[in-house]
C-alpha positions, 0 to 999 in steps of 0.5 A: 496520609501518606503523599504519593510521589508523582515520579513513580506515577510518571515512570510507571504510565511510560513504562507501560506504554514502552511495554504495550509498544513493545508486546504489540510490536512482537506480535505484529500488531505494529507495523511502521510503513515505509516509503518503498510500500507504497506507490503514489497515484501521482506518479501515473498519468492518463494519456488520451488517445484520440484517433488521428493525434500522436503522442509520445512515450518513452521507450524505457519501461516502467519498473511496474508490470500490471496484470488483471487479477479478479477485474481489478488492475494489480501492479508489481514493482520489478525493482523491489521484489514483493512490492504489489498493490491495487491501482485506485483513484483519488477516491480510493476506488479500485481501477478495474480492468477486462479479461483474464477473468478467474475460473469460476468453479462449476458445481 
């Protein structure tokens, strides 16, 4: 019997993994997340308003714009074009909004 050289097995395993990663990346199944791909919910704070109490906010607006789409609050970033996302709470539940409902098609 001939002994199998373990170096060949190791090189074959490493080459197989590398080829798999390249093919998955080529066909778009791999996505490397970048920091600009997400906005953290921790960056937002809700100010509770009560009658007769004063609160202060900055005059400079945030770089995000919100819009109600299908009853869900969607954020659009004005600094980084194409960056959009749904606002969620700690439990990853979407923040709902009222108004601007999508018109229903009558049949």
